[in-house]
C-alpha positions as CSV (number, residue, x, y, z in Angstrom):
1,M,0.0,0.0,0.0
2,T,1.3,3.5,-0.8
3,T,2.3,6.0,1.8
4,K,-0.7,8.1,0.8
5,M,-3.2,5.3,1.2
6,R,-1.6,3.9,4.3
7,G,-2.3,7.2,6.2
8,L,-6.0,7.4,5.2
9,G,-8.7,6.9,7.8
10,P,-12.3,8.0,8.5
11,S,-11.2,11.2,10.1
12,S,-8.8,12.1,7.3
13,K,-9.4,15.0,4.8
14,L,-10.3,12.8,1.9
15,T,-11.1,13.6,-1.7
16,K,-14.1,11.8,-3.2
17,I,-11.8,9.4,-5.1
18,E,-9.8,8.6,-2.0
19,A,-12.9,8.0,0.0
20,T,-14.3,5.7,-2.7
21,I,-11.1,3.7,-2.8
22,L,-11.0,3.4,1.0
23,N,-14.7,2.3,1.1
24,R,-14.0,-0.4,-1.5
25,I,-11.0,-1.6,0.5
26,Y,-13.1,-2.0,3.7
27,T,-15.9,-3.7,1.7
28,L,-13.4,-6.3,0.3
29,K,-11.9,-6.8,3.7
30,T,-15.3,-7.6,5.2
31,L,-15.7,-10.2,2.4
32,G,-12.4,-11.8,3.4
33,T,-10.4,-10.4,0.4
34,R,-6.9,-9.2,1.1
35,V,-6.0,-5.9,-0.7
36,I,-2.4,-5.1,-1.6
37,F,-1.3,-1.9,-3.4
38,C,2.0,-2.1,-5.1
39,W,3.8,-0.1,-7.8
40,V,4.0,-1.7,-11.3
41,R,6.2,-0.5,-14.1
42,G,4.2,0.7,-17.0
43,H,4.1,-1.3,-20.3
44,S,5.7,-4.3,-18.7
45,R,3.4,-6.9,-20.3
46,I,1.5,-7.7,-17.1
47,M,-2.0,-8.8,-18.0
48,G,-3.8,-6.8,-15.2
49,N,-1.8,-3.7,-16.0
50,H,-2.6,-4.0,-19.7
51,A,-6.3,-4.4,-18.9
52,A,-6.2,-1.2,-16.7
53,D,-4.6,0.8,-19.6
54,T,-7.2,-0.5,-22.0
55,Q,-10.0,0.6,-19.7
56,A,-8.5,4.0,-19.1
57,N,-8.1,4.6,-22.8
58,G,-11.6,3.5,-23.5
59,A,-12.9,6.0,-20.9
60,L,-11.6,8.8,-23.2
61,T,-14.3,8.0,-25.7
62,L,-17.2,8.2,-23.2
63,P,-19.3,11.3,-22.8
64,D,-18.6,13.6,-19.8
65,S,-20.3,12.4,-16.7
66,P,-22.6,14.8,-14.9
67,P,-21.2,16.6,-11.9
68,S,-21.3,14.7,-8.7
69,P,-23.5,16.2,-5.9
70,D,-21.0,14.8,-3.3
71,F,-18.2,17.1,-2.4
72,P,-15.7,16.4,0.4
73,Q,-14.5,19.3,2.6
74,T,-11.1,19.4,0.8
75,D,-12.8,20.0,-2.6
76,L,-15.0,22.8,-1.3
77,K,-12.5,24.6,0.9
78,R,-10.6,26.3,-1.9
79,P,-13.6,27.6,-4.0
80,I,-15.5,28.7,-0.9
81,G,-12.4,30.5,0.4
82,A,-11.9,32.3,-2.9
83,K,-15.6,33.3,-3.0
84,M,-15.5,34.7,0.5
85,K,-12.3,36.6,-0.3
86,N,-13.9,38.1,-3.4
87,Q,-16.9,39.1,-1.3
88,W,-14.7,40.6,1.3
89,V,-12.9,42.7,-1.3
90,E,-16.2,43.9,-2.7
91,D,-17.6,44.9,0.7
92,F,-14.3,46.6,1.6
93,H,-14.4,48.9,-1.5
94,A,-18.1,49.5,-1.3
95,Y,-18.0,50.5,2.4
96,N,-19.1,54.1,2.8
97,G,-16.1,55.5,4.7
98,G,-12.5,55.0,5.4
99,E,-11.4,56.6,2.1
100,T,-7.9,57.4,3.4
101,Y,-7.3,53.9,4.4
102,K,-8.7,52.4,1.2
103,Q,-6.5,54.7,-0.9
104,R,-3.4,53.7,1.0
105,F,-4.2,50.0,1.3
106,P,-6.4,49.0,-1.7
107,R,-5.6,45.4,-1.3
108,T,-7.1,43.3,1.5
109,H,-4.8,41.0,3.6
110,L,-5.6,38.0,5.6
111,Q,-3.0,38.9,8.2
112,P,-3.0,42.2,10.2
113,W,-0.2,44.6,9.6
114,F,1.3,44.0,13.1
115,K,1.9,40.4,12.2
116,Q,5.1,41.6,10.6
117,V,6.4,43.1,13.8
118,T,9.2,41.0,15.3
119,E,10.5,43.4,18.0
120,N,9.0,43.7,21.4
121,M,7.2,47.0,21.0
122,P,5.0,48.8,23.5
123,K,1.2,49.1,23.1
124,T,1.6,52.8,22.3
125,F,3.5,51.8,19.1
126,Y,0.5,49.8,17.8
127,R,-1.9,52.6,18.8
128,T,0.2,55.3,17.1
129,V,0.7,53.3,13.9
130,T,-2.9,52.2,13.7
131,R,-4.1,55.8,14.0
132,L,-1.7,57.0,11.3
133,R,-2.6,54.2,8.9
134,S,-6.3,55.0,9.2
135,G,-5.9,58.8,9.4
136,H,-8.2,58.9,12.5
137,S,-5.8,60.4,15.0
138,C,-6.4,62.9,17.8
139,C,-4.7,65.8,16.0
140,N,-6.5,69.2,16.3
141,S,-7.7,69.0,12.7
142,N,-9.8,66.0,13.4
143,L,-10.8,67.1,16.9
144,Y,-12.0,70.5,15.5
145,R,-14.3,68.7,12.9
146,M,-15.8,66.9,15.9
147,H,-16.3,70.1,17.8
148,L,-13.9,68.9,20.6
149,V,-11.5,71.8,20.3
150,E,-11.9,75.5,19.5
151,S,-9.2,75.7,16.8
152,P,-7.6,73.3,14.3
153,A,-4.3,75.1,14.6
154,C,-1.1,73.3,15.5
155,R,-0.4,73.1,19.2
156,A,3.3,73.5,18.6
157,C,3.7,76.3,16.0
158,G,0.2,77.8,16.3
159,Q,0.1,78.7,12.7
160,L,-0.9,75.9,10.3
161,E,-3.6,73.3,10.6
162,E,-2.5,70.4,12.8
163,T,-2.9,67.3,10.6
164,N,-1.0,64.1,10.8
165,E,1.1,65.2,7.8
166,H,1.9,68.5,9.4
167,I,3.0,66.9,12.6
168,V,5.2,64.2,11.0
169,L,6.7,66.2,8.0
170,E,6.0,69.9,8.2
171,C,5.8,71.6,11.6
172,P,8.9,73.8,12.0
173,E,8.9,73.2,15.8
174,Y,9.8,69.6,15.2
175,S,12.4,70.2,12.5
176,Q,15.4,69.3,14.6
177,A,13.8,66.0,15.8
178,R,12.8,65.3,12.2
179,V,16.3,65.2,10.8
180,S,16.9,61.6,11.9
181,L,13.4,60.6,10.7
182,L,13.9,62.0,7.2
183,R,17.4,60.4,7.0
184,G,15.9,57.0,7.8
185,L,12.9,57.5,5.5
186,Q,15.1,58.5,2.5
187,K,16.8,55.1,2.7
188,M,13.6,53.2,2.6
189,I,11.0,55.3,0.7
190,L,11.3,56.6,-2.8
191,N,11.5,60.4,-3.0
192,P,9.5,62.6,-3.1
193,F,7.2,61.2,-0.4
194,N,4.3,62.4,1.7
195,L,2.5,60.7,4.6
196,D,0.2,58.7,2.3
197,S,3.1,57.1,0.4
198,I,5.0,56.6,3.7
199,M,2.2,54.7,5.3
200,A,1.3,52.9,2.1
201,A,4.8,51.4,2.1
202,D,3.5,49.1,4.9
203,N,7.0,48.8,6.2
204,V,7.6,47.9,9.8
205,K,10.9,49.7,10.0
206,V,9.3,52.8,8.7
207,N,6.5,52.5,11.3
208,V,9.2,52.2,14.0
209,L,10.9,55.3,12.7
210,I,7.7,57.4,12.8
211,F,6.8,56.0,16.3
212,N,10.2,57.0,17.6
213,F,9.8,60.4,16.2
214,T,6.4,60.9,18.0
215,Q,8.1,59.8,21.2
216,T,10.9,62.3,20.7
217,I,8.6,65.2,20.2
218,N,6.4,63.9,23.0
219,I,3.1,63.9,21.2
220,R,0.5,61.2,21.5
221,I,-1.8,61.2,18.5
222,Y,-3.8,58.2,19.8
223,I,-5.5,60.1,22.7
224,N,-7.1,63.5,23.0
225,V,-4.9,65.3,25.5
226,N,-7.6,68.0,25.9
227,Y,-10.0,65.5,27.3
228,K,-8.1,63.0,29.5
């Protein structure tokens, strides 16, 4: 008996053909017939082998058989999985919202982004990166639209609107701390870049760079510091 057939059992993930073979073996055994599987060299003038080849060639002339209503789990798993994935993609793009995220990450992934993280990072890292990826941070620009602060102006420079992009790449008050960030980004991100292209790179090392930058400038974009 082949290794494949030797490992088969009622609890195995069987295809229909394998299940049929296994059922026939058990039926023959109950009738007292011993079943042995062995490899036989093709075209070796063995009568049984020649008969099997004749039967197989004759099957080519038969009309196609109708689809079988019996499907084992292994036969259904792949098409059902593909259909569910396609439905997920359709629902993802049809969802009314999250436009920033969909533009940055148009493709769906079975694994979350943080599955790539191998270092032991604090929870604040995951909160910060998740906020930046989605665009829903607690910067004054977002808080102002929700009527939680009186002005969208930057808390550091007080001049321009405080967006995620302004904090990470533009605010003059953070220019000194930004030097090492830009130096690192230029090694990993194609110039010119903005926050959209930086986050869309989906690079763990890039995420760590940005997180370290937010730690250096002591700003927490994942909580509203005005409403602790």
